[in-house]
MOPAC internal coordinates of N, CA, C and O (Angstrom, degrees):
PM7 1SCF
backbone

  N    0.0000 0     0.00 0     0.00 0    0    0    0
  C    1.4515 1     0.00 0     0.00 0    1    0    0
  C    1.5355 1   109.22 1     0.00 0    2    1    0
  O    1.2310 1   120.43 1   -37.43 1    3    2    1
  N    1.2894 1   116.78 1   142.57 1    3    2    1
  C    1.4497 1   123.67 1   179.87 1    5    3    2
  C    1.5358 1   110.33 1   -62.22 1    6    5    3
  O    1.2310 1   120.41 1   -42.23 1    7    6    5
  N    1.3267 1   116.82 1   137.77 1    7    6    5
  C    1.4610 1   121.61 1  -178.14 1    9    7    6
  C    1.5287 1   111.80 1   -60.50 1   10    9    7
  O    1.2310 1   119.60 1   143.67 1   11   10    9
  N    1.3254 1   118.36 1   -36.33 1   11   10    9
  C    1.4700 1   120.63 1   178.92 1   13   11   10
  C    1.5223 1   110.60 1   -62.51 1   14   13   11
  O    1.2310 1   120.48 1   141.31 1   15   14   13
  N    1.3106 1   116.70 1   -38.69 1   15   14   13
  C    1.4627 1   121.22 1   178.59 1   17   15   14
  C    1.5296 1   110.98 1   -69.99 1   18   17   15
  O    1.2310 1   120.11 1   140.43 1   19   18   17
  N    1.3333 1   117.39 1   -39.57 1   19   18   17
  C    1.4684 1   121.12 1   177.66 1   21   19   18
  C    1.5275 1   110.67 1   -61.03 1   22   21   19
  O    1.2310 1   120.71 1   133.86 1   23   22   21
  N    1.3240 1   116.24 1   -46.14 1   23   22   21
  C    1.4590 1   120.21 1  -179.98 1   25   23   22
  C    1.5238 1   110.10 1   -63.92 1   26   25   23
  O    1.2310 1   120.48 1   135.36 1   27   26   25
  N    1.3102 1   116.68 1   -44.64 1   27   26   25
  C    1.4614 1   120.71 1   179.67 1   29   27   26
  C    1.5076 1   112.67 1   -60.73 1   30   29   27
  O    1.2310 1   120.43 1   136.41 1   31   30   29
  N    1.3179 1   116.79 1   -43.59 1   31   30   29
  C    1.4617 1   120.65 1   179.40 1   33   31   30
  C    1.5229 1   111.26 1   -65.27 1   34   33   31
  O    1.2310 1   120.47 1   142.72 1   35   34   33
  N    1.3257 1   116.70 1   -37.28 1   35   34   33
  C    1.4659 1   120.25 1   179.76 1   37   35   34
  C    1.5281 1   110.39 1   -68.04 1   38   37   35
  O    1.2310 1   120.40 1   137.66 1   39   38   37
  N    1.3281 1   116.85 1   -42.34 1   39   38   37
  C    1.4609 1   120.21 1   178.09 1   41   39   38
  C    1.5245 1   110.05 1   -61.84 1   42   41   39
  O    1.2310 1   120.68 1   136.07 1   43   42   41
  N    1.3215 1   116.30 1   -43.93 1   43   42   41
  C    1.4643 1   119.83 1   179.01 1   45   43   42
  C    1.5306 1   110.65 1   -61.80 1   46   45   43
  O    1.2310 1   120.35 1   136.45 1   47   46   45
  N    1.3223 1   116.94 1   -43.55 1   47   46   45
  C    1.4664 1   121.77 1   179.05 1   49   47   46
  C    1.5277 1   110.73 1   -59.04 1   50   49   47
  O    1.2310 1   120.46 1   133.25 1   51   50   49
  N    1.3315 1   116.73 1   -46.75 1   51   50   49
  C    1.4583 1   120.45 1  -179.63 1   53   51   50
  C    1.5291 1   111.82 1   -68.59 1   54   53   51
  O    1.2310 1   120.67 1   143.33 1   55   54   53
  N    1.3195 1   116.32 1   -36.67 1   55   54   53
  C    1.4670 1   120.62 1   178.30 1   57   55   54
  C    1.5224 1   110.63 1   -63.65 1   58   57   55
  O    1.2310 1   120.69 1   134.09 1   59   58   57
  N    1.3201 1   116.29 1   -45.91 1   59   58   57
  C    1.4603 1   120.37 1   179.40 1   61   59   58
  C    1.5291 1   111.02 1   -65.74 1   62   61   59
  O    1.2310 1   120.19 1   141.82 1   63   62   61
  N    1.3224 1   117.25 1   -38.18 1   63   62   61
  C    1.4670 1   121.04 1   177.00 1   65   63   62
  C    1.5317 1   110.30 1   -61.95 1   66   65   63
  O    1.2310 1   120.74 1   144.23 1   67   66   65
  N    1.3400 1   116.18 1   -35.77 1   67   66   65
  C    1.4666 1   121.12 1   178.68 1   69   67   66
  C    1.5275 1   112.00 1   -81.45 1   70   69   67
  O    1.2310 1   120.60 1  -179.26 1   71   70   69
  N    1.3317 1   116.45 1     0.74 1   71   70   69
  C    1.4631 1   123.16 1  -178.87 1   73   71   70
  C    1.5257 1   111.65 1    54.80 1   74   73   71
  O    1.2310 1   121.48 1  -132.86 1   75   74   73
  N    1.3314 1   114.78 1    47.14 1   75   74   73
  C    1.4610 1   121.80 1   178.50 1   77   75   74
  C    1.5205 1   109.28 1  -113.03 1   78   77   75
  O    1.2310 1   120.82 1   -35.22 1   79   78   77
  N    1.2971 1   116.04 1   144.78 1   79   78   77
  C    1.4654 1   120.21 1   171.11 1   81   79   78
  C    1.5301 1   107.89 1   -83.57 1   82   81   79
  O    1.2310 1   120.77 1   -12.83 1   83   82   81
  N    1.3163 1   116.13 1   167.17 1   83   82   81
  C    1.4613 1   119.29 1   174.60 1   85   83   82
  C    1.5269 1   109.92 1   -59.75 1   86   85   83
  O    1.2310 1   120.67 1   141.74 1   87   86   85
  N    1.3074 1   116.33 1   -38.26 1   87   86   85
  C    1.4683 1   120.97 1   179.66 1   89   87   86
  C    1.5328 1   110.48 1   -63.30 1   90   89   87
  O    1.2310 1   120.16 1   135.96 1   91   90   89
  N    1.3388 1   117.29 1   -44.04 1   91   90   89
  C    1.4660 1   121.39 1   178.33 1   93   91   90
  C    1.5296 1   111.02 1   -61.05 1   94   93   91
  O    1.2310 1   120.93 1   133.60 1   95   94   93
  N    1.3220 1   115.83 1   -46.40 1   95   94   93
  C    1.4605 1   120.46 1  -179.88 1   97   95   94
  C    1.5205 1   110.53 1   -62.79 1   98   97   95
  O    1.2310 1   120.48 1   134.88 1   99   98   97
  N    1.3099 1   116.69 1   -45.12 1   99   98   97
  C    1.4652 1   120.92 1  -179.59 1  101   99   98
  C    1.5229 1   110.65 1   -59.77 1  102  101   99
  O    1.2310 1   120.44 1   134.91 1  103  102  101
  N    1.3140 1   116.76 1   -45.09 1  103  102  101
  C    1.4628 1   121.20 1  -179.24 1  105  103  102
  C    1.5318 1   110.75 1   -62.88 1  106  105  103
  O    1.2310 1   120.79 1   133.10 1  107  106  105
  N    1.3201 1   116.09 1   -46.90 1  107  106  105
  C    1.4655 1   121.32 1  -177.57 1  109  107  106
  C    1.5280 1   111.62 1   -66.55 1  110  109  107
  O    1.2310 1   120.33 1   144.03 1  111  110  109
  N    1.3297 1   116.97 1   -35.97 1  111  110  109
  C    1.4689 1   121.55 1  -179.51 1  113  111  110
  C    1.5238 1   112.80 1   -88.45 1  114  113  111
  O    1.2310 1   120.20 1   177.70 1  115  114  113
  N    1.3343 1   117.22 1    -2.30 1  115  114  113
  C    1.4649 1   122.94 1  -177.88 1  117  115  114
  C    1.5370 1   111.14 1    59.39 1  118  117  115
  O    1.2310 1   121.73 1  -133.11 1  119  118  117
  N    1.3331 1   114.29 1    46.89 1  119  118  117
  C    1.4630 1   122.20 1   177.36 1  121  119  118
  C    1.5244 1   108.26 1  -129.60 1  122  121  119
  O    1.2310 1   120.07 1   -13.16 1  123  122  121
  N    1.3119 1   117.48 1   166.84 1  123  122  121
  C    1.4623 1   121.73 1   179.66 1  125  123  122
  C    1.5251 1   110.67 1   -82.03 1  126  125  123
  O    1.2310 1   120.02 1   -37.39 1  127  126  125
  N    1.3389 1   117.57 1   142.61 1  127  126  125
  C    1.4589 1   121.64 1  -179.40 1  129  127  126
  C    1.5264 1   111.85 1   -59.51 1  130  129  127
  O    1.2310 1   120.15 1   140.37 1  131  130  129
  N    1.3252 1   117.33 1   -39.63 1  131  130  129
  C    1.4646 1   119.63 1   179.92 1  133  131  130
  C    1.5377 1   110.98 1   -67.21 1  134  133  131
  O    1.2310 1   120.68 1   151.46 1  135  134  133
  N    1.3288 1   116.31 1   -28.54 1  135  134  133
  C    1.4638 1   120.77 1   176.24 1  137  135  134
  C    1.5337 1   109.61 1   -67.96 1  138  137  135
  O    1.2310 1   120.29 1   136.52 1  139  138  137
  N    1.3239 1   117.05 1   -43.48 1  139  138  137
  C    1.4717 1   121.31 1   177.06 1  141  139  138
  C    1.5308 1   109.59 1   -60.05 1  142  141  139
  O    1.2310 1   120.45 1   134.77 1  143  142  141
  N    1.3217 1   116.75 1   -45.23 1  143  142  141
  C    1.4724 1   120.88 1  -179.98 1  145  143  142
  C    1.5258 1   110.65 1   -60.43 1  146  145  143
  O    1.2310 1   120.35 1   137.09 1  147  146  145
  N    1.3167 1   116.93 1   -42.91 1  147  146  145
  C    1.4693 1   119.40 1  -178.24 1  149  147  146
  C    1.5299 1   111.63 1   -69.80 1  150  149  147
  O    1.2310 1   120.04 1   148.98 1  151  150  149
  N    1.3292 1   117.53 1   -31.02 1  151  150  149
  C    1.4713 1   120.42 1   174.50 1  153  151  150
  C    1.5281 1   109.08 1   -66.10 1  154  153  151
  O    1.2310 1   120.79 1   130.94 1  155  154  153
  N    1.3240 1   116.09 1   -49.06 1  155  154  153
  C    1.4658 1   120.29 1  -178.22 1  157  155  154
  C    1.5248 1   112.15 1   -61.99 1  158  157  155
  O    1.2310 1   120.11 1   151.98 1  159  158  157
  N    1.3179 1   117.39 1   -28.02 1  159  158  157
  C    1.4664 1   121.21 1   178.41 1  161  159  158
  C    1.5222 1   113.04 1   -88.02 1  162  161  159
  O    1.2310 1   120.19 1  -177.42 1  163  162  161
  N    1.3328 1   117.24 1     2.58 1  163  162  161
  C    1.4607 1   121.43 1   178.41 1  165  163  162
  C    1.5088 1   113.86 1    73.77 1  166  165  163
  O    1.2310 1   120.22 1  -157.89 1  167  166  165
  N    1.3178 1   117.18 1    22.11 1  167  166  165
  C    1.4595 1   121.22 1  -177.22 1  169  167  166
  C    1.5226 1   113.07 1   -97.47 1  170  169  167
  O    1.2310 1   120.07 1   173.40 1  171  170  169
  N    1.3148 1   117.47 1    -6.60 1  171  170  169
  C    1.4615 1   121.56 1  -176.97 1  173  171  170
  C    1.5129 1   110.83 1  -118.74 1  174  173  171
  O    1.2310 1   121.74 1   -34.34 1  175  174  173
  N    1.3171 1   114.27 1   145.66 1  175  174  173
  C    1.4488 1   122.49 1   172.10 1  177  175  174
  C    1.5226 1   105.79 1   -95.85 1  178  177  175
  O    1.2310 1   120.08 1   -94.11 1  179  178  177
  N    1.3116 1   117.44 1    85.89 1  179  178  177
  C    1.4616 1   123.17 1  -171.16 1  181  179  178
  C    1.5358 1   111.06 1   -73.94 1  182  181  179
  O    1.2310 1   120.95 1   -41.57 1  183  182  181
  N    1.3288 1   115.79 1   138.43 1  183  182  181
  C    1.4655 1   120.41 1  -179.71 1  185  183  182
  C    1.5205 1   110.49 1   -78.02 1  186  185  183
  O    1.2310 1   120.89 1   -20.06 1  187  186  185
  N    1.3185 1   115.90 1   159.94 1  187  186  185
  C    1.4588 1   120.92 1   178.04 1  189  187  186
  C    1.5243 1   110.21 1   -65.34 1  190  189  187
  O    1.2310 1   119.97 1   148.97 1  191  190  189
  N    1.3228 1   117.67 1   -31.03 1  191  190  189
  C    1.4672 1   121.41 1   177.22 1  193  191  190
  C    1.5259 1   109.82 1   -62.14 1  194  193  191
  O    1.2310 1   120.45 1   134.99 1  195  194  193
  N    1.3328 1   116.75 1   -45.01 1  195  194  193
  C    1.4644 1   120.20 1   179.39 1  197  195  194
  C    1.5258 1   112.09 1   -73.09 1  198  197  195
  O    1.2310 1   120.06 1   148.97 1  199  198  197
  N    1.3207 1   117.49 1   -31.03 1  199  198  197
  C    1.4664 1   119.95 1   174.42 1  201  199  198
  C    1.5235 1   109.33 1   -62.67 1  202  201  199
  O    1.2310 1   120.32 1   139.09 1  203  202  201
  N    1.3219 1   117.00 1   -40.91 1  203  202  201
  C    1.4638 1   120.22 1   178.25 1  205  203  202
  C    1.5328 1   110.77 1   -65.38 1  206  205  203
  O    1.2310 1   119.84 1   137.81 1  207  206  205
  N    1.3265 1   117.91 1   -42.19 1  207  206  205
  C    1.4712 1   121.30 1   177.33 1  209  207  206
  C    1.5308 1   110.49 1   -58.77 1  210  209  207
  O    1.2310 1   120.97 1   137.40 1  211  210  209
  N    1.3201 1   115.74 1   -42.60 1  211  210  209
  C    1.4682 1   120.69 1  -179.26 1  213  211  210
  C    1.5240 1   110.24 1   -66.77 1  214  213  211
  O    1.2310 1   120.37 1   136.71 1  215  214  213
  N    1.3354 1   116.89 1   -43.29 1  215  214  213
  C    1.4642 1   120.51 1   179.16 1  217  215  214
  C    1.5268 1   110.74 1   -60.61 1  218  217  215
  O    1.2310 1   120.24 1   134.81 1  219  218  217
  N    1.3142 1   117.15 1   -45.19 1  219  218  217
  C    1.4664 1   120.98 1   178.89 1  221  219  218
  C    1.5265 1   109.87 1   -61.60 1  222  221  219
  O    1.2310 1   120.29 1   135.42 1  223  222  221
  N    1.3171 1   117.05 1   -44.58 1  223  222  221
  C    1.4660 1   121.31 1   179.95 1  225  223  222
  C    1.5260 1   111.52 1   -62.64 1  226  225  223
  O    1.2310 1   120.35 1   147.37 1  227  226  225
  N    1.3227 1   116.93 1   -32.63 1  227  226  225
  C    1.4649 1   121.65 1   179.14 1  229  227  226
  C    1.5250 1   112.47 1   -85.11 1  230  229  227
  O    1.2310 1   120.50 1   169.94 1  231  230  229
  N    1.3329 1   116.64 1   -10.06 1  231  230  229
  C    1.4569 1   120.53 1   179.93 1  233  231  230
  C    1.5081 1   113.55 1    74.90 1  234  233  231
  O    1.2310 1   120.52 1  -149.39 1  235  234  233
  N    1.3357 1   116.61 1    30.61 1  235  234  233
  C    1.4676 1   120.79 1   178.63 1  237  235  234
  C    1.5254 1   109.46 1  -124.84 1  238  237  235
  O    1.2310 1   121.05 1   -23.41 1  239  238  237
  N    1.3190 1   115.59 1   156.59 1  239  238  237
  C    1.4615 1   120.26 1   175.05 1  241  239  238
  C    1.5268 1   108.87 1   -80.86 1  242  241  239
  O    1.2310 1   120.89 1   -16.24 1  243  242  241
  N    1.3151 1   115.91 1   163.76 1  243  242  241
  C    1.4703 1   119.35 1   175.28 1  245  243  242
  C    1.5265 1   109.98 1   -62.15 1  246  245  243
  O    1.2310 1   120.59 1   143.44 1  247  246  245
  N    1.3337 1   116.48 1   -36.56 1  247  246  245
  C    1.4612 1   120.29 1   178.35 1  249  247  246
  C    1.5238 1   110.29 1   -60.50 1  250  249  247
  O    1.2310 1   120.45 1   134.22 1  251  250  249
  N    1.3313 1   116.75 1   -45.78 1  251  250  249
  C    1.4605 1   120.37 1   179.81 1  253  251  250
  C    1.5259 1   111.32 1   -65.26 1  254  253  251
  O    1.2310 1   120.92 1   143.89 1  255  254  253
  N    1.3248 1   115.85 1   -36.11 1  255  254  253
  C    1.4616 1   119.41 1  -179.18 1  257  255  254
  C    1.5281 1   111.18 1   -60.65 1  258  257  255
  O    1.2310 1   120.89 1   142.31 1  259  258  257
  N    1.3308 1   115.91 1   -37.69 1  259  258  257
  C    1.4585 1   119.84 1  -176.36 1  261  259  258
  C    1.5250 1   113.03 1  -104.57 1  262  261  259
  O    1.2310 1   120.20 1  -164.24 1  263  262  261
  N    1.3184 1   117.21 1    15.76 1  263  262  261
  C    1.4608 1   121.26 1  -176.32 1  265  263  262
  C    1.5251 1   111.29 1  -107.73 1  266  265  263
  O    1.2310 1   120.45 1  -115.94 1  267  266  265
  N    1.3234 1   116.74 1    64.06 1  267  266  265
  C    1.4654 1   118.89 1   178.07 1  269  267  266
  C    1.5197 1   113.10 1  -133.53 1  270  269  267
  O    1.2310 1   119.73 1  -168.26 1  271  270  269
  N    1.3209 1   118.12 1    11.74 1  271  270  269
  C    1.4568 1   121.20 1   177.81 1  273  271  270
  C    1.5142 1   114.67 1    90.56 1  274  273  271
  O    1.2310 1   119.93 1   153.00 1  275  274  273
  N    1.3179 1   117.75 1   -27.00 1  275  274  273
  C    1.4662 1   120.83 1   179.67 1  277  275  274
  C    1.5213 1   111.70 1   -67.44 1  278  277  275
  O    1.2310 1   120.28 1   158.41 1  279  278  277
  N    1.3230 1   117.08 1   -21.59 1  279  278  277
  C    1.4624 1   120.68 1  -174.25 1  281  279  278
  C    1.5145 1   112.99 1  -103.94 1  282  281  279
  O    1.2310 1   120.32 1  -173.16 1  283  282  281
  N    1.3433 1   116.99 1     6.84 1  283  282  281
  C    1.4546 1   120.05 1   176.44 1  285  283  282
  C    1.5196 1   109.46 1   -63.73 1  286  285  283
  O    1.2310 1   120.90 1   -39.68 1  287  286  285
  N    1.3092 1   115.88 1   140.32 1  287  286  285
  C    1.4581 1   120.66 1   178.00 1  289  287  286
  C    1.5230 1   108.14 1   -85.82 1  290  289  287
  O    1.2310 1   121.12 1   -80.13 1  291  290  289
  N    1.3164 1   115.46 1    99.87 1  291  290  289
  C    1.4630 1   118.73 1  -179.39 1  293  291  290
  C    1.5313 1   110.90 1  -116.68 1  294  293  291
  O    1.2310 1   121.16 1  -146.70 1  295  294  293
  N    1.3409 1   115.39 1    33.30 1  295  294  293
  C    1.4508 1   120.83 1   178.13 1  297  295  294
  C    1.5194 1   108.89 1   -68.97 1  298  297  295
  O    1.2310 1   120.58 1   -46.13 1  299  298  297
  N    1.3151 1   116.50 1   133.87 1  299  298  297
  C    1.4611 1   122.40 1  -178.53 1  301  299  298
  C    1.5251 1   109.46 1   -59.71 1  302  301  299
  O    1.2310 1   121.43 1   -50.73 1  303  302  301
  N    1.3234 1   114.86 1   129.27 1  303  302  301
  C    1.4570 1   120.92 1   176.49 1  305  303  302
  C    1.5144 1   114.48 1    87.62 1  306  305  303
  O    1.2310 1   119.12 1   178.22 1  307  306  305
  N    1.3060 1   119.29 1    -1.78 1  307  306  305
  C    1.4666 1   119.38 1   179.52 1  309  307  306
  C    1.5109 1   109.31 1   -83.82 1  310  309  307
  O    1.2310 1   121.33 1   -28.23 1  311  310  309
  N    1.3461 1   115.05 1   151.77 1  311  310  309
  C    1.4555 1   120.99 1  -179.41 1  313  311  310
  C    1.5169 1   108.70 1  -125.06 1  314  313  311
  O    1.2310 1   121.35 1   -31.44 1  315  314  313
  N    1.3032 1   115.03 1   148.56 1  315  314  313
  C    1.4600 1   122.06 1   171.85 1  317  315  314
  C    1.5131 1   107.85 1  -115.33 1  318  317  315
  O    1.2310 1   121.15 1   -48.77 1  319  318  317
  N    1.3125 1   115.41 1   131.23 1  319  318  317
  C    1.4822 1   119.11 1   178.47 1  321  319  318
  C    1.4849 1   110.67 1   -92.82 1  322  321  319
  O    1.2310 1   120.10 1   180.00 1  323  322  321

């Protein structure tokens, strides 16, 4: 799955868990609602600065944002030291 789609789906999952609308999240993160929608749909290459804004607005750490198994590096032949 494309990384942009994975990030978008995770943001949507966390937003819904926080019972926030896209408009609420956009306002709290100081971003545009249509920008949030395009991230959630995997259409945007979101910057790390905006990922941090979204995480803060959702009340989660960056670690928690990316800690759901979808972001594990399971590429064949890769090693972790």
